[in-house]
N, C-alpha and C positions, 0 to 999 in steps of 0.2 A: 869563131873563125869561119869565113865563107868557104863554101865548097870550091874545089879547083875549077876554074873556068866560069864561075858565077860571081856576080857582085854580092856584096854583103847585104844582109837583111837590115831592116831599120834598127832592130835591137843591136845587131853586131856593129853597125855603123856608129851608134851612139856610145856603146861600150868601148869601142876602139878610141873614140875621141875623148872619152872621160878617163882614159888610162894614162898615168904619168910615165915619163921617162925617169927611171930611178937608177940607183947604184946597184940594184940587185936584178938578176935575170927573171926571177919569179915575181908574181904579184903579191902585194901586202895582204896577209890573211887576217890580221887583227886591226882593230880601230886605232890603237896607239902602238907604234913600234918605232922607236927612235933610231934604230939601225938603218931604216929606209930614209933616203934623201931624195926628194923630188928634184932632180937635176934641172928639169925644164923650168920649174918655178924659180929656182935659185939663180940660174944664169940669166933668164929674161928679166927678173926683178933687179938684179945687179946692173945689167946694161941700162935699163930704164932709169934706175937711180942715178947712174952717172950722167945720163942724158938730162935728167931733171936738174941736177947740180950745174951742168954745163949751160942750160938755158938760163938759169937764174944768174950765173956768173956773166954770161953774155949780156944780159939785160943791165947788170950793174956796170959792166965795162963800157957799154954804149950810152950810158946815161949822160946827157949833156944839158946845159942850161938852155933856156929858150923854149920854143915850141917843140915838143917831143914828137918823134915818129910814131907809127902805129904800134910797133913792137915795144918801144919804150913806154908808151902810154898804157898798153895792156899790162906790162909788168908793174908799173907804178900803181895802177888801180888795184892789182892783186895784192901788192905789198901793203898798200894803205888799208885794204879790206881786212887782211889778216891782223895788222897792227891794231886796228880799231877793235876787233873781236878780242884780241889778247888783253887790251886795256880794260875792256868791260868785265872780265872775269878774274884777271890777275893784277892786283894793285901794287905789287912789289916791283918797282922799276928795275932793280938789279936782276930779278928772275926773268923779267920780260925780255931782257937783252939776249937771253939764251932760248927761251921758250918760243918767242915770236918767230925767229928764223927757223926753228925746228918745225913749228906748225906750218910755215910756208912751204918748207921742203916736203913735208909729209903730204900736204894737199896736192902739190904738183906731181910728186912721185906716184901717189895713189891714182890720180887722174890719168897719168900715162899708163899705169898698169891696167886700169879699167878700160882705157881706150883700145887696148889690144883686142877687145871684144868686137870692135867695129871692123876689123879686118875680115875678109871672106873666110868662112869656117875652114875650108880645105886648103887655103893658100900656103901657109907655112908648114902644116903637116905633110902636104904633098911634096914640097921642096925637101923636107927632112927625109921622106921616104926615098927620094932619088939619091940623096947623099948617103943614106944608110945602105941602100942597095949597092952603091958604088964601092962601099967598104967590104962587100962580100957577105952581107947579112940578109936575112929574109925581110923584105920590105913590109910584110904583114905584121912584123913585130916592131915597126918603127913608130913608137908612141911619142906624142908631143902635145902638151897642152900649153897654149900660148897666153892664157889670162892668169897671171899669178894670183890675183885677188879672188879667183874662183877656186883656189886651193886653200883649204882650212888651215894648213900649216903656215901659210903666209900671213893670213889675217890674224890668227892667234899669236903669231910671232910679233906682229906689229902691236897688238893690244897688250901683250906681255911686256914689251919695251916701254909702253906708256905706264904700266903698273910699276915697273922698276923706277921710272922717273918720279912717280908719285911717292914711292917709299923714300927716295932720296930727298925730295923736297920736304916731306913730313919731318924727317930727322934734321935737315938743315935749318928749317924755319923754326921748328918747335923745340929742337934739341932732343936727344935720345930719351932723356927722362921725361920731358914734357909730352912727347908722343906716346911713350909707354903709359903714362898716366891717363892720356886721352883714350887709349885702347881699352882700359878697364873702367872708365867712368862715363863714356858716351856710348849709346844715346840715352840710357835710362838713369844716369846719375849714379850716386853712391849713397851710403848710409853710415851713420855713426855707430850703429850696432855692428859688431864684428861679423856675426853670422850673415846678416843681410848684405854687408859690404862685400864679403867673399862671394856670396851667391850672385849679387849684381855684377861683381867684377868678372866672374866666369861668363855670365850671360852677355855682358857688354863686349867682352873679347870675342866670343863666338859670333855675335852679330857683326862686329867689325870685319872678321875674317870672311864671313859670308858675303858682306858687301863688296870687299875687294875682289873675291872670286867671281861674284855675279857680274860686276861691272866689267871685268876683264873678258869673261866669256861672252857676254852679250855684245860688247864692243867689237870683238872679232867676228862673232857669228852674224851680226847684222850685215856687215860688208860682204862676207862670204855668201850668205843666203841670197842677197840681191844679185850678185854677180854670177853665181852658179845658175840661178833661174834664168837670167838673161842669156847665158851661154847655151842652156838647153833650148830656149826658144829659137835662137839662131840655128841650132842643129835641126830642129823640126822644120823650120822654113827651108833649110837647105835640102832636106828630104823631100819636101813638097816640089822643089825644082827637079829633083831626081826622078820622082814619079811622073812628072810632066813629060820627061823625055821617053818614058816607057809606055805611057798610057795612050789610048786612042783619043781620049779627051784632053790630050796634052796641052792644047791651046788654052783651054780654060784654066787648067792647073798652073800653067806658066804665068798667065795673067795674075792669078791669085798669089803665086810665088813672088812676083814683082811688087804687087801691092802690099802684101804682108811684110816683105823684106824692107820696103821703103818706109812704111809706117812705123815698124818696130825700130828701125835704125834711127829715125828722127826722134822717137820717144826715148830711145836708149841713150841718146846724147845727153838728155836731161838727167837720166838715171845715173850715169857714170859721174857726171859733175856733182850732182846732189850727194851721192854716196861719199865722194871724196871730201866734200864740205862737211857732211855730218860726222865723218870719222875725225876730221881735224877739230871740229867744234867740241866733240865729246872729249877729245884729248885735252883741249884747253880747259874745259869745265872740270875734269877730274884733277888736273894739275892745280886749278884754282882752289878746289876743295882741299887739296893738300896744304895750301897756305892758310886756310881758315882754321881757327881754334874753336872747338865746341864748348 
C-alpha cells in the first residue's frame, strides 16, 4: 500500500493490478482454495460470453442471399473456417453438429476475453475505484482484473470443460466397456500371460490418466501464460508513461512509452487472435482423439 499522499511504487502498482476482486475480504494465501471466487473474472467472462453469443446470433439473423455485407461476410468466413477445421479432425457428422458450433463459440468468446487486454490498463480499474469509493469503501482496496484469460481459474475451467466433453464422447462413441478396455490396453497393448496382462493394464491405465491430466493442464496453462505475460507488459508500459510524467527526461520516456505501447498493441492483436485459435484447435484435436479407437 502506498504511503498517504504519495503515489504507489512500481511494485505496489503491479501488485494492485494483479489482485482479484474476490468474495473474501482477505487475499488468498494458498495456491488452491475453492472457497475463493474471483468475481471480476466470473462477471466479465459471463458478460463477454453473452456478447459472443449475441454477435453470432446477430450474424445468423442478418444472413441473406446475394452479396453479403462486411459483417455477414466476416461471420461466414469465420464459420466456414471453424467448420473446415472440425471436418479435418472429427469425421463423425453427428458429433460435428454439436462440436463445430461449440468450437466457434469458444473461439469468439476467448477472443473477446483476450481483447480486454487491449483496453488501457487503468481505464476500468479507475472507474471501479470511483464506484467503490461512492459505496463508502476505501478505494485503495478496489481491486479489479479485467482480462479473464489472465486468470488461471478461467483457463483451467475452460480446459476442464473440454476434458469432460472428451470423456463424454469417449463413452458415447466407444461405449463404456470399449473405453474401459482401451484404458487398460493402450498404448502398450496387452498380453496373454495373466501376470504381464495385469502389469501392462496398470501401466496403460496410469499412462492414460497422465495423458488426460497433462493435456488438460497444458491446454489451460498455455492460454493463461500468454495472456498473463501480455498483461504484465502492458503494466510495464503504463509505468513507463508514469515515470515520464515525473522525470526531467520525461519527453524521451513519453516517446518511448508511445512507441512501446503502439508496437506491443499491434503485436498483441496477433497474440490474442492466435491464442484463441490455438485453444479452439486443441479442443477440436482432443475431441477428435476421443472419437478414435486405439
